[in-house]
N, C-alpha and C positions, 0 to 999 in steps of 0.2 A: 621523704621523710621517714628516714633510714631510724633515724637520731628516739622513733616512737614506738623501732623494738626491742630498744634495750632500758630505758630509767625504769626504774623502782627506789621506793619509802617506803621506811619503816611505819611500822604503827604511830609509833613516840612522834614522829618525823611529820606523818597526816592529820593526826591528832594535836597536834603545835597550830600546823598549818590550816586546821578547818574551817574555822572561818573566813577564811582568803577561798577556800575549795566553794564555799557556800554561795561567796560572789559570783565565780563560774558559774554555777552548777542554778542563777536564780534570773540569771541573764540575757540566757538563751528564750529559755519562758518570757519576759515579763518583753525582748523583740517578736517574740510571737503574739502576744495578744498585743502589744504594741499595733505590731503589722495590720492584725486584722482590724481594730479599731478602724487604723485609716484609712485602708483600701477598702472599707464598710461608705467611709464618708466621701470619699472622692472618686468612687465604682461611676458617677451622673459626667464626669467631668475625663475618664477614661473612656470611657462608652462612646463624648462625642468629637476628640480628638483622633480615635480610632475612628471615627466610621463606621462603629458597628451596632448590634440591634440587643435588645436586653436580654436575648438570650443567651447569644456570645459573654455580653457581659458578668453574666453571674459564674458562667465556669469559669473567671479569673479566681473567685474565690472556693468555687466549689471543685475544682481543678485541686487544690493546698487540700480541701479537709476529705479526699477521697482517698486522696497518696497518703495523708498520715496515716490513715483507719486500716488500709489493706498493709503498711508496714511494719508499722510500730512493733506486732509481736515477733515479725520477726527478728528487727534491731535487735530488741530485749534478748532474744535468745542466744544472737551477737556476741551480747556482751559479755551473757555469764558465759560462755563458750571462749569466746577473745579477752574477754578485761577491757569490765565495762569502763574503765577508762580513759583507753584507749579508743573506745567505739566512738567517744561522746564527743574526744578531739576531728575528728574525723568527721562527724555530723556537723562541727563548729565550720572546718575550712566548706560542706558541701552547701552549708546553707548558705555562704559569705560569698561564694561562687554562683550557687542559685539568684542571690538580690542582686547581684551585681548585673547578669543578664539580665533579670526585672528590670535594670537601672537601665539598660540599652538596647529595649526588646524596640525594635521600629513594628509592630504588627501584630496582631492578635494572637498569630497561632504562637511565634516564636515568644508573647509571649507566656502564654499559657504552659508551653512546655517551659519554659524560665518556674513556671510556679508551682511546674511537677517537681520540678530540677529542686529547688525552696524545697518543699514540701519535705521530703528523702531528707533533706538535713536537719531541719524539726523533727522529723523522726525519729531521727536516730536520735538528738539529743532529749527530747521526753522521753527513748525507750529507756534510758539509760540514768539519766539526772536524779530517781529515787530510788533506785538500788544504789547508787554511791552516795546518795546523805546518809541512807540507811547505813552504811559500809565505814562513812567518813564519822556521824555523831555518833555515840553511845544514848540507850536505852530512853536516857533522865534527862540528853537535850535535845533528843529526833523534836520535838515539839517544837521546839522553839523554830529548830531551822526551816520543818518545813512547814509553820505559820511566815514566816520571812518570805518562803516564794510565794506562799496562799502574795501576799500583798505585794508583793513584783507585778502577779500575774494580776491583780488588783491596780496597779499602780500606769501599768503600761494602757489600760482599759481609758481612764478616769482619763491620760495624757493624749492621749490618741486622735481624739474631735480638734482637739484643741490644736493641738502640732498639725492634723492634714487641711487644718481650716486653714493655719499660718502659711503652712507649704504651698496652697493654691493661691494663696491671697500675692504672695510674693516669688515664687517658683514656678514650676510647674511636678504633674506625677511621679516622675520620674526619680526625687527625691525624697519623697517616703518610703523608696530602695535602698537607693544610698544610704540613707541613714544608716543603717540595720551593719554597715561594712566598717566604718571606723569601729564601733562597740564590739565588735564581734573579733577585731583580727587583736584586742586590748584585753578579749575573754579567751580564745587562742594561747597568745603568749601566759596569761596569769596561771591559765590552766597546764598547760603547757611542763612550768615549774615546781606546780603544786597538784597536781592529779591521781594517784594508786593509778602508774597504766600495767602495772605487771601481764611479767607471759605467762600464757596459761598452760599448766598443763595438763592439760584432760586432749586426751588424742579422737573425743567422741567429736565427728560431724554436723554439722548442719541439715536437717532434713532437708533436701531439697524439694520431695514429692509432694511431704507436706504443706511444705510453705508455698508450693506453686497453688496448692490446691485452696489454700485457704486464702491464699491476695484476691483466685480468683470469685468464693464464694461473697470474701466480704465487701467485693467492685462493685459488686451485683444489686446488691444489699442493701448499699450503702447509696449506689446511683439511685434503685426505686425510691428507696427513703426521702430524696432531696428531688426526682423527679415528683412523686405526688405532693411536692408541696404544691403543683402547677397544677395539676392531672390529678390528684385526687387519687384513692387509694381503692377506692372502684373503678377505676382506669382498666382494660387489661392487659397494656403494656406493661402495667405496676403492678396485676397479680399477675399474671408469668414471670416476671421479673423476679418477685418475691418467691414465689415456687421454685425460680431455676438457683435460685443462691442456696438458697434451705438444703435445696438437693445434694449441693458440693459443702453445703458446710457435713451436711449427715455424711461424706465420701469422708469428709476431712474428720468430723471424731473416729470412723470405721476404720482408718486408715491410721490414724494417732494410738489408737490402743492393741495396733497389731506388734507396732515399734517396741524393742528394747531402749531405744534413745530418740526419742519424740520431738518433733519439733515444741510441740505443748505439753505439758505435764499435764492429765486430766485427773488424774489423783488431786493435783494442789485445788480442786474442787471441790474433793470431800471433804476439808478442812470447815467446816463448821463457819468458825467464825472469818472465813476470808469469806465464802460465798456468801455470809449476810451480809461486812461489811461491802462488797463490789454493790450488791442490789440495793444497800440506802444509797452509796454514791452514785448508779445509774439514775435510781429515783430521783433526787438532790438537782440534777445536769438537767434529767427532765424540765425539772418545775423553776432553774434558773433561765434555760431558755425562750419557753412560755412564754414566758414574764418576759423580759426583755424583748419576746415579739409580740405579746399583746398588750403592752400598757402604753406603746408608742403612737399605734392605731386611736386608745384608746382616748387619749390625750388631744390627738389631732384630729378625728372626727366626730366627737363627744363636746369639745370644748375651742375644736378650732385654734388651738394653740399654737404658735409659729413657730420656727424648727429651731430656732434659739431657744425655746419658751422650754420645749419638748426637752432637748441636748441638755438644762439643764439640771431638769428634773430628775431623770435617767442618772447623771449622777452622783445620784443621791447612794445609788446601791452598792455599787464599788468604795466610793471614798471611804463607808462605813467599810468597808471589807475589808481596805486599803488598812483602817489604826486597830483594828479587831482582830486580825487575823493574828497578829504577834502574841497578843495577850491571852491569844483562847491557846495557842503552844507553848508557851511556858506556863498556863494553867496544866495547859496538858503533861507536862513533865512532870508539873506539886501533886495535882490530883490523880490525875492516872486520862489515857485518851478515850476511854469508855463513860463515868462519867461527862465529859465536855462535850461526846458526840449524842449524850442522850440529853443533853441541853440544849445544841443547836438545832435539833431536828425541833424537838420540845417548842420554841420559838418560831421553826420552819409555819409549822402549826398551828400556834396562834397568831403568822402574818397573815396566811390564808384565813382562816376565819374573816381577820381583815378586807383582805381584796375581796370577799365573796359579795361584801354590801359597800365596796362602789358603784354608782350611778351617775345618771347624769346629773343629779342635786350634789355631789359627791363638792366641799371643799377642799380647794389643791392646799393645805394642811393638815388635812384626810390624807391625802392621795401621799401627799410626803412623808406623814407618819409611817404608813403604809410601808411604803418599799426604802425607811429606814431599817423599820423592825426585820426585815428582809434581808440587810446587808447585814447586821449584827446576828443574825440567825447561821447568813452566807459565812461569816469570816470567823463564827464561831464554831463549824461545823462541818469545814474542811480541812484544814491542817489534827485535827485530834484522825477523823476517817481516817485519813491518807497513812498515817500515821499505826492505829489498829488495821489496815489490808497490810503492811510493809513487814511487821511483827508476828507473822505471823507461818512464815516459811524459813529455810535454812536460807544462808550465805548465797548458795551456787544457783538457787532459784530468786535472787531480789528479781535481774533482770526485768526475766519473761513477768514477773509479778508486780514490775512497776508497771511497766507494757503496757499487760493487760486491765491495766488503773485506766491508765491512758484510752485506751481502746473505750471502754465503758463510759470514758466524761464525754468521748466525744457521740461513742451510742449513746447515748442517752441525749445529747443537746440536739443531734438532729429526727431521733424521734420525736424528743417535745415540740419540735420549731415544726414537724410532716402534719405528727396528733393532734397538738391542742388547733391549726392550720384546719384543721378536716372538722372538727366539730365543731369551732364555732362557725363554722359553714355550713354545718349540715344542721343544723340549731338555728341559723340563720332561716335558712332554705326553710325549716318545721316552721317557722315563725308566717314566711311570708306565704308561703304556699304554694310556693312553686320556688324551683334548683336560682341558689345566691350565685354569680360569679365573682362581685366585686363586694364591698363592703358598703356599706348599706347603712348610716348613721341612729335611724330609728331599731334598725333589729340588734347592732351591734353589741349594746350593752346586755340584753337576752345570752347570749352568745357564748359573750364574754364571761358570765357568769356561770355560764353551763362547764367552764373550763376551768374557772376558776374551784366546782365543787369534785370535779376530776381533780384536779391538783391539793386536795386539800384529802382524798382519799388515801390517796399515792402519802400522804404527810404522816398518815394515822398507819399506815404500813407498814411504814420504814419504823416510825417510832415502836411499832410494834416487834416487828423483827427487829431491832436492836438488845432490843429489850428481854427478847428471845436468849440474844446470844452471854452468854452470861462463862463460856468457858476458859475466856483466851486472861492467862494469868500473863498481864502482860508485864511483871519485873521480871520473870522471872527468861524471857524471851532478848 
């Protein structure tokens, strides 16, 4: 990869190629979204083919999630130190290699190792694509670029189930990973010719001790979150895991405060706009993952809808998001991201109010309308919120800020899934008068409504925080 160390482009060339570069920046997130949605569809087939139990098959998903979460900050910092374009290209290579290994995996051990490698590649890309977008696009075009990225992720979610069904009908599960290879190679070739990959002039070294302690803390915390979905938050091992994870996180913060050149500059969080918008992002992904968990069970256990009916209904959310996200990005560029973000949060509140009214007698048209409103809110909120986050820091911190934003997304999704599950089962158990360990249709709606009350409270909190944040002068960034 010698050539990656020597090529460079001037700003005029970068600006001229900015939309070609954007194609590269959105393809890998698209593949990641497509991959995630396909894997969920074909997981039962992989379980049967490899002769494994449910716990092992769940590791196929969780190993990827944990890998991304534990390494994304590290690769964001490396992008700032070594050049985001170059690190991004290496990420594509690792992702392709991991996908190839997944496609030829003969057993669960090799498949999980391959998923870890694939997760490392995805983490490298995710840690640097937002920072590259902020570099390549001027502020008045950044919203549109990020909006297209949101549409690409939504499109991956839309195509995943259908493509997974097609592959399992005519081929084998191995091909869900093989399709990443040609797409990844095209992205690498185009990116190699267009991405800015400047040599770093900094002598700063990566804080290896900080990186190690951070890795351990996030690994334990995310593992505890994922395990809590089955074991509950009251389980002794889960409580112990959270305690140990937070102890390591405490030591990480103490260590970073003492270093002149830390891996994570904690002073970034003193920027009120950055912190507030990260909290809003966390709340959105918490809400989104909770809805994605609750609604399919609601449709299945309350109305006995078939799998195809459920798939069709839940596709409404990403489909609406696919069309709205670019429009939201365009409006963000025209009238400012703060106004569009507030509009998105307000619509989220409206969607939560609609969902609280869901019950055993809800009409299908009302369910679809509720999901449409949330899809509209998602498409409206995402890109301007990311624009606000990425516009609060200096260029040398774009990589680490983008990776923090991605970590917050993963943390919000994992937390939403775990906590909403706990609330659901706690409320069902409370109504039943004994501990409920599986979904009981007669108690489900009561538990679901409790989850939506929490989600409504969180969405109102995010709206208030976003209103408090009035100091970001976007036009000057």
